[in-house]
N, C-alpha and C positions, 0 to 999 in steps of 0.2 A: 475494782471493788464493787461497782454497781452490779456486775453480773451475779455475784453471790447473793446480794440482797434480792434482786429480781427473781433469781431461781428459787430462793426460799419462800418468797411470797407466791410465786406462780405454782410451785409444787409443794403443797403442805405435806408433812410427814404421814406415812401410811404404814399400817401393820396388817399383813395378810389382806391386802387390797381394800382395807377399811381405814377411815380416819383414826388418828392415834387415840385421842381422848375417849370417844364413844366406844372404841374397841376395848380399851383397857377397863372402862366402866362395865361393859358387858361381861368380860371375863372375871373382873374383880368381884362382881356380885354373884354370878352364876356358879363359879367354882366353889366358894365357901358354902353356898347353899346346897350344892350337890354333895359335898363331903359331910355336911351336917345331916342331911337326909339319909345318906348311906350309913352313917354311924348310928343314928337313932332309930330309923324305920327299916333299915336294911332293904332299900328299894333297888331296883334294877338301874345301873348307871347308864344303860343305853337310852333311857328316857331323857336323862339330862344331857347326853351328847346331842340328841336331836334338838332339844331346846337351845343349846349353845349354838349349833349350826344355824338354826332358824333366826336366832337373835343376831348372829353375825351377818347373815344374808340381809337382814333389815338394816343393819348398820352400813353395809356396803351400798345398799340402795340409797340411804340418806347421804352417804359420802359422794355418790355420783350425782345426786341432785344438787347438793350444796357442798363443794369441796372444802370450804373453810369453816365447817361446822365446829371443829375443835377450837378455833380462834373465837368463834361466836360464843361458845360455852364459857370460855375463859373471860371474855369481855362481860358477859352477863353476870358472872360471879363478882366481878369488880364493881359493877354498877349497882349491886344490891346493898351497898354500904349505906348507912344512915349518915346524912350530912347535916350540919347546922346551917340553915339558910339565913342569909343576911336580910332577906326581904320576906315578908309573910305571903308566901305563895304555896300552892300545892306541888308536891313532887320534889325530887332532889335537884337542886341547882348547884352545880359544881363551881360556882364563882367563889373566889377566896374572901 
């Protein structure tokens, strides 16, 4: 059972050689923007394909630099919650 846990931690999920969450964010932002611009301004879709490829190349670079960037993004989203501090101090203290 330890092998599965170690494998999941050592090899985070990837899509097209990029980390999962940043790749999905890149595609999830750029594809709707592309279709909106195609419908409203009737622009050339080749311009958007170039920006999608460049954005994905940047995501791959970030994924090679920090393989666990998806986990870091998820953890950052969880720590941005406002908590009620028991003691009067600055910042979020996660003590019950």
